C-alpha positions in Angstrom: -17.7 30.2 -26.2 -14.4 31.1 -24.6 -13.1 34.5 -25.6 -9.5 34.8 -26.5 -7.4 37.9 -26.0 -5.0 38.7 -28.9 -2.3 41.3 -29.7 -1.2 42.2 -33.2 2.4 43.2 -33.5 3.2 45.2 -36.7 0.5 47.2 -38.6 1.5 47.2 -42.3 -0.6 45.6 -45.0 -0.5 42.2 -43.4 -1.1 43.4 -39.8 -4.2 45.1 -41.0 -5.3 41.9 -42.8 -4.9 40.0 -39.5 -7.1 42.5 -37.6 -9.9 42.2 -40.1 -9.8 38.4 -40.2 -9.7 38.1 -36.4 -12.8 40.4 -36.0 -14.7 38.0 -38.2 -14.2 35.0 -35.8 -16.5 36.4 -33.1 -14.7 35.0 -30.1 -11.5 37.2 -30.2 -10.8 40.5 -28.4 -7.9 42.4 -30.0 -6.7 44.0 -26.8 -3.7 45.9 -28.2 -1.4 46.5 -31.2 2.3 47.4 -31.6 3.4 50.2 -33.9 6.7 51.8 -33.0 6.1 55.0 -34.9 2.5 56.0 -33.7 1.1 53.4 -31.3 -1.8 55.5 -30.0 -2.8 56.9 -33.4 -2.7 53.5 -35.1 -4.7 52.0 -32.2 -7.4 54.7 -32.7 -7.4 54.2 -36.4 -8.3 50.5 -35.9 -10.6 51.1 -33.0 -8.4 49.1 -30.6 -8.2 50.2 -27.0 -4.4 50.1 -26.5 -1.3 50.8 -28.7 2.3 50.1 -27.6 5.6 51.0 -29.1 7.2 47.6 -28.3 6.2 43.9 -28.2 7.6 43.8 -24.6 5.2 46.4 -23.4 2.2 44.8 -25.0 3.0 41.3 -23.7 3.9 42.5 -20.2 1.0 44.9 -19.8 -1.8 43.1 -21.5 -0.8 39.4 -20.9 -2.6 38.3 -24.1 -3.4 34.6 -24.9 -1.8 34.9 -28.3 0.2 37.4 -30.4 0.3 37.8 -34.2 3.8 38.6 -35.5 3.5 40.8 -38.6 6.8 42.5 -38.6 9.9 42.2 -40.9 11.5 38.7 -40.9 14.6 39.6 -38.9 12.5 40.6 -35.9 10.4 37.4 -35.7 12.7 35.4 -33.5 13.1 38.0 -30.8 9.4 38.6 -30.6 8.4 34.9 -30.7 11.0 34.0 -28.0 9.7 36.8 -25.8 6.1 35.6 -26.1 6.7 31.9 -25.8 8.8 32.2 -22.6 5.9 34.1 -21.1 3.4 31.3 -22.0 1.9 33.2 -24.9 0.8 31.4 -28.0 2.2 32.7 -31.3 0.9 33.0 -34.9 3.8 34.3 -37.0 3.9 35.5 -40.6 6.1 33.7 -43.0 9.0 33.3 -43.6 9.3 32.2 -40.0 12.7 34.0 -39.4 15.6 35.5 -41.3 17.9 32.4 -40.6 17.5 28.7 -40.3 19.3 28.7 -37.0 16.6 31.0 -35.6 13.8 28.9 -36.9 15.2 25.8 -35.3 15.4 27.5 -31.9 11.8 28.7 -32.3 10.6 25.1 -33.0 12.5 23.7 -30.0 11.1 26.5 -27.7 7.5 26.1 -28.8 7.8 22.3 -28.5 9.2 22.6 -24.9 6.5 25.1 -23.9 3.6 23.0 -25.5 2.1 26.2 -26.9 0.2 26.8 -30.2 2.9 28.0 -32.6 1.6 28.5 -36.1 2.9 30.1 -39.4 0.4 31.9 -41.6 0.6 29.8 -44.8 -3.0 30.8 -45.5 -3.2 29.4 -49.0 -4.0 25.9 -47.5 -7.4 27.3 -46.6 -8.9 28.0 -50.0 -11.7 25.4 -50.3 -10.6 24.2 -53.7 -7.0 23.7 -52.5 -8.4 21.4 -49.8 -10.7 19.7 -52.4 -7.6 18.8 -54.4 -5.9 17.5 -51.3 -8.9 15.1 -50.6 -9.1 13.9 -54.3 -5.3 13.0 -54.2 -5.6 11.5 -50.7 -8.5 9.3 -52.0 -6.4 8.2 -55.0 -8.9 9.7 -57.5 -6.2 10.9 -59.9 -4.1 7.8 -59.7 -0.5 7.5 -59.1 1.1 11.0 -58.9 3.5 11.9 -61.7 4.3 15.6 -61.6 3.5 19.0 -60.1 4.3 22.3 -61.9 3.2 26.0 -61.8 4.4 29.1 -60.2 3.8 32.2 -58.2 4.1 35.5 -60.1 3.8 39.2 -59.0 4.8 42.5 -60.5 5.1 44.9 -57.5 8.9 44.8 -57.6 9.2 45.3 -61.4 11.0 48.6 -61.6 14.3 49.7 -60.1 12.4 52.4 -58.2 10.3 49.7 -56.4 11.7 49.3 -52.9 10.8 47.3 -49.8 12.7 46.0 -46.8 12.2 42.5 -48.3 14.9 43.3 -50.9 17.6 43.6 -48.2 19.1 40.2 -47.0 19.9 41.6 -43.6 16.2 42.0 -42.9 14.6 39.3 -45.1 17.2 36.5 -45.2 19.4 35.2 -47.9 16.4 34.5 -50.3 13.6 36.9 -51.2 11.3 35.7 -53.9 11.6 32.1 -52.7 11.1 32.9 -49.0 8.4 35.5 -49.6 6.1 33.8 -52.2 7.9 30.6 -53.3 7.5 29.1 -49.9 3.7 29.5 -50.3 3.8 27.5 -53.5 6.0 24.8 -52.1 3.8 24.6 -49.0 0.7 24.0 -51.1 2.5 21.4 -53.2 3.5 19.4 -50.1 0.2 20.0 -48.4 -2.1 18.7 -51.2 0.1 15.7 -52.1 1.2 14.7 -48.6 4.8 14.4 -50.0 8.0 16.1 -48.9 10.5 17.7 -51.3 13.7 15.7 -51.0 16.0 17.3 -53.6 16.1 20.7 -55.3 17.8 22.5 -58.2 17.6 26.2 -58.7 18.7 29.1 -60.9 18.3 32.6 -59.5 18.4 35.9 -61.4 18.8 39.5 -60.0 17.5 41.8 -62.8 18.1 45.0 -60.9 21.6 44.8 -59.5 20.9 48.2 -57.7 17.6 49.8 -56.7 16.6 53.3 -55.8 15.7 53.4 -52.1 13.3 56.3 -51.4 14.2 58.6 -48.5 10.6 58.4 -47.3 8.5 55.3 -46.4 6.9 53.1 -49.0 4.4 50.5 -48.0 4.3 46.9 -49.4 2.4 46.7 -52.8 2.6 50.5 -53.3 4.9 52.6 -55.4 7.2 55.4 -54.6 6.4 59.1 -55.5 8.4 60.2 -58.5 9.3 63.4 -56.6 11.0 61.4 -53.8 14.8 61.6 -53.3 16.5 58.2 -53.7 19.6 56.4 -52.6 21.1 53.8 -54.9 21.6 50.5 -53.1 23.1 47.2 -54.2 20.6 44.2 -54.3 21.7 40.7 -53.1 18.4 38.9 -53.2 16.7 37.2 -56.2 14.1 38.8 -58.5 13.4 35.5 -60.2 13.8 31.8 -59.5 13.4 28.8 -61.6 13.2 25.6 -59.5 13.1 21.9 -60.1 12.0 19.7 -57.4 12.1 15.9 -56.5 9.4 14.7 -54.1 9.1 11.5 -52.2 7.7 8.5 -54.2 9.5 9.6 -57.4 7.1 12.5 -58.0 8.8 15.4 -59.9 8.0 19.2 -60.1 9.0 22.6 -61.2 8.0 26.2 -60.6 8.7 29.7 -61.7 8.8 32.3 -58.9 9.1 36.0 -59.6 8.0 39.4 -58.3 8.9 41.1 -61.6 6.3 39.9 -64.2 4.3 42.9 -65.4 0.5 42.4 -65.2 0.7 39.5 -62.7 -0.5 41.0 -59.5 -0.7 37.8 -57.4 -0.9 34.7 -59.5 -0.5 31.3 -58.0 -0.9 28.4 -60.4 -0.9 24.7 -59.8 -1.1 21.7 -62.2 -0.9 18.2 -60.7 -0.6 15.2 -63.1 -1.6 11.7 -62.1 -1.9 8.4 -64.0 -5.7 8.7 -64.3 -6.5 12.5 -64.1 -4.9 15.9 -63.6 -5.9 18.8 -61.4 -5.5 22.5 -62.3 -6.1 25.5 -59.9 -5.2 29.1 -60.2 -5.7 31.8 -57.6 -7.1 34.2 -60.3 -10.0 31.7 -60.7 -9.9 30.5 -57.1 -13.5 29.1 -57.0 -12.8 26.5 -59.6 -10.5 23.6 -60.4 -10.2 21.8 -63.8 -10.2 18.0 -63.6 -8.4 16.7 -66.8 -9.2 13.4 -68.5 -7.7 11.7 -71.5 -10.7 9.9 -72.9 -13.6 12.1 -71.9 -14.3 15.9 -71.6 -12.6 17.8 -68.9 -14.7 18.8 -65.8 -14.8 22.0 -63.9 -15.7 21.6 -60.3 -16.8 24.8 -58.5 -16.8 25.9 -54.9 -20.2 24.8 -53.6 -20.8 22.9 -50.3 -22.9 20.2 -52.1 -20.3 19.7 -54.9 -17.0 19.4 -53.1 -15.4 17.1 -50.5 -16.9 17.4 -47.0 -13.6 18.5 -45.5 -13.3 21.2 -48.1 -16.9 22.2 -47.5 -15.9 23.1 -43.9 -13.9 26.0 -45.3 -16.9 27.4 -47.2 -18.9 30.2 -45.6 -20.8 31.6 -48.6 -23.1 29.9 -51.1 -21.9 28.7 -54.5 -21.3 31.6 -56.9 -20.0 33.8 -54.1 -16.2 34.0 -54.3 -14.2 33.5 -51.1 -10.7 34.9 -51.4 -7.7 36.3 -49.5 -9.5 37.6 -46.4 -11.5 34.4 -46.1 -8.4 32.2 -46.3 -7.0 34.2 -43.4 -10.2 33.8 -41.4 -10.3 30.0 -42.0 -6.6 29.6 -41.0 -7.1 31.8 -37.9 -10.2 29.9 -36.9 -8.3 26.6 -36.7 -5.3 28.2 -34.9 -7.7 29.6 -32.3 -9.5 26.3 -32.0 -6.1 24.9 -31.0 -5.7 27.4 -28.2 -8.8 26.1 -26.5 -8.6 22.5 -27.8 -4.9 21.7 -27.8 -5.3 17.9 -28.5 -7.3 18.2 -31.6 -5.6 17.6 -35.0 -4.5 20.6 -37.1 -4.3 21.5 -40.7 -2.6 24.9 -40.4 1.2 25.2 -40.8 3.1 24.8 -37.5 6.5 26.0 -36.5 7.8 22.6 -37.8 6.3 23.4 -41.2 7.8 27.0 -41.1 11.2 25.5 -40.3 10.9 23.1 -43.2 10.2 26.0 -45.6 13.2 27.8 -44.2 15.3 24.7 -44.9 14.0 24.4 -48.5 14.9 28.0 -49.1 18.4 27.5 -47.7 18.9 24.5 -50.0 17.5 26.3 -53.0 20.0 29.1 -52.3 22.9 26.6 -52.1 21.8 25.1 -55.3 21.6 28.4 -57.2 24.9 29.5 -55.8 26.8 26.3 -56.7 24.7 25.1 -59.8 24.1 21.6 -58.3 21.3 19.4 -57.1 21.0 19.6 -53.3 19.4 16.9 -51.1 16.9 17.9 -48.4 16.4 15.8 -45.3 12.6 15.8 -44.9 11.4 17.2 -41.6 8.2 15.7 -40.1 
């Protein structure tokens, strides 16, 4: 098996998740990380040989096959451009960039270089999400009518909760939509095979100002009550209610919020067809409910012998053994790395084109919320 040399840029919560997943693949050597504050200490902490303060140093010194970009959104374009122009494959965290223009440039550059360019929409890689996709593809639920659900978290509930994602100059014009709503829309399009072609949105900002701690606060953690704060205005949404029109007349709606107490990371999907419905929730990720009108509903559980063969390829553990967030990362990265050594094989992971499409949807939803009108989306393929 060919070994692949990787670098991980950014070592917050997500960067650490990338390292853990990569180590489970077996054929990847993480040669270095980038941490501008303490590169050598962070490298030692993660048992990695080299630590650098900048992505330029890592790429120039180590010449990795691929880099993982796990930094704030506004830095993605600069890092990806530097890597791609030096013939380094890229796996980027979502959203792909802070602006649609940057995303378009990244797509064009990756296409011209013929390199692997992926975006980590890892929710595609839960086995039961893939099982739903195969059921829909086979026509098992009949003609699609509607899709609804949402993505709810509570880590930004209080005005003392603070993160760089709250600031549009670092995250982009949308926050809840780009950060978690894009995951929901990506799954909706992935499992149905249909693109969203028109959107309507209503955004709310519950905390018009927030208290920014003087010290650092990591994602999904809370500030110390003894910290000193600076009051800052907020210009990104805490809550979004969206209505969607898909191709083929399919309709949908979703609620997206990071301010719902008690919902730590709840993704929910309900797909309605003319014969059956499908229901999946991340909090019960090993099961889907197949709904019927004239017979009892059915629960299908994650087991290689019970689910579609394509979904079974994403199963590493026996039935009854849950496979969650780290496993979805592992399965996504496995396919991305397969593309590095087998560039002509088909892919299921999100490409830069998919990342651009999610950026476009976020832009259109922002325009809709600002103007109170339906906005058309030109599907990107």
